[in-house]
C-alpha positions in Angstrom: 190.3 -67.1 -46.4 188.2 -65.0 -44.1 186.2 -66.6 -41.4 182.5 -66.7 -42.0 180.5 -64.6 -39.5 178.4 -66.7 -37.3 174.6 -66.6 -37.9 172.7 -64.3 -35.7 171.1 -65.8 -32.7 167.3 -66.2 -32.7 167.2 -64.1 -29.5 168.9 -61.2 -31.2 166.7 -61.5 -34.3 163.6 -61.5 -32.1 164.7 -58.4 -30.2 165.5 -56.6 -33.4 162.2 -57.6 -35.0 160.3 -56.5 -31.9 162.0 -53.2 -31.8 161.3 -52.5 -35.4 157.6 -53.5 -35.0 157.4 -51.3 -31.9 159.0 -48.4 -33.9 156.3 -48.8 -36.5 153.3 -49.0 -34.2 154.2 -45.9 -32.2 153.8 -43.3 -35.0 151.0 -45.1 -36.9 148.9 -45.5 -33.7 149.4 -41.8 -32.9 148.2 -40.9 -36.4 145.2 -43.2 -36.1 144.1 -41.4 -33.0 143.9 -38.3 -35.2 142.0 -40.2 -37.8 139.4 -41.3 -35.2 139.0 -37.8 -33.8 138.5 -36.4 -37.3 135.9 -39.1 -37.9 134.1 -38.1 -34.7 134.2 -34.4 -35.8 132.7 -35.3 -39.2 130.0 -37.4 -37.6 129.0 -34.5 -35.4 128.8 -32.2 -38.4 126.6 -34.9 -40.0 124.4 -34.9 -36.9 124.1 -31.1 -37.1 122.7 -31.2 -40.6 120.0 -33.7 -39.4 121.3 -37.2 -40.3 121.7 -40.0 -37.8 125.1 -41.5 -37.2 124.0 -44.1 -34.6 126.8 -45.3 -32.3 129.6 -44.8 -34.8 131.0 -41.9 -32.9 131.1 -44.0 -29.7 133.0 -46.7 -31.6 135.5 -44.2 -32.9 136.0 -42.8 -29.4 136.8 -46.2 -28.0 139.0 -46.9 -31.0 141.0 -43.7 -30.4 141.6 -44.9 -26.8 142.8 -48.2 -28.0 145.2 -46.6 -30.5 146.4 -44.3 -27.6 147.1 -47.4 -25.5 149.0 -49.0 -28.4 151.0 -45.9 -29.0 151.9 -45.4 -25.3 152.8 -49.0 -24.7 155.0 -49.0 -27.9 156.7 -45.7 -26.8 157.3 -47.0 -23.3 158.7 -50.2 -24.7 161.2 -48.3 -26.8 162.3 -46.3 -23.7 162.7 -49.3 -21.3 165.9 -51.2 -20.9 164.6 -54.3 -19.1 163.9 -56.9 -21.7 161.2 -58.8 -19.9 159.0 -55.7 -19.6 159.8 -54.6 -23.1 158.4 -57.8 -24.6 155.2 -57.6 -22.5 154.7 -54.0 -23.6 155.4 -54.9 -27.2 152.7 -57.6 -27.0 150.3 -55.1 -25.5 151.1 -52.7 -28.3 150.6 -55.4 -30.9 147.3 -56.7 -29.5 145.7 -53.2 -28.9 146.9 -52.0 -32.3 145.3 -54.9 -34.1 142.1 -54.7 -32.1 141.9 -51.0 -32.8 142.4 -51.5 -36.5 139.6 -54.1 -36.5 137.3 -51.8 -34.6 138.1 -49.0 -37.0 137.0 -51.2 -39.9 133.7 -52.0 -38.0 133.2 -48.3 -37.4 133.7 -47.6 -41.1 131.0 -50.1 -42.0 128.6 -48.7 -39.4 129.2 -45.1 -40.6 128.7 -46.2 -44.3 125.5 -48.0 -43.7 124.1 -45.5 -41.1 124.6 -42.6 -43.4 123.3 -44.4 -46.5 120.1 -45.7 -44.7 
């Protein structure tokens, strides 16, 4: 009878999970920077035809910076070998990514109601 493999340690699972999350945040956050910049461009076109957009373009600009911070911290975490710094950078990537997604949702509501008013 073959010996059963030992269950993976929680530390290994946590590191693997963090790395996978970090690998997901990096490309998604980079794409979301592009989405924010596209939104800013569309708002400026809207302003050029005479409609008011309010401060939605400012929200999107701040949002693109948050996504950039999430992407950079995720990328650096993937490149670092020191585990203590990696976990800190992963937490920064998680927090800024979630904050940026919430701000993007707020910006969408502001855009929708400002353009329909």
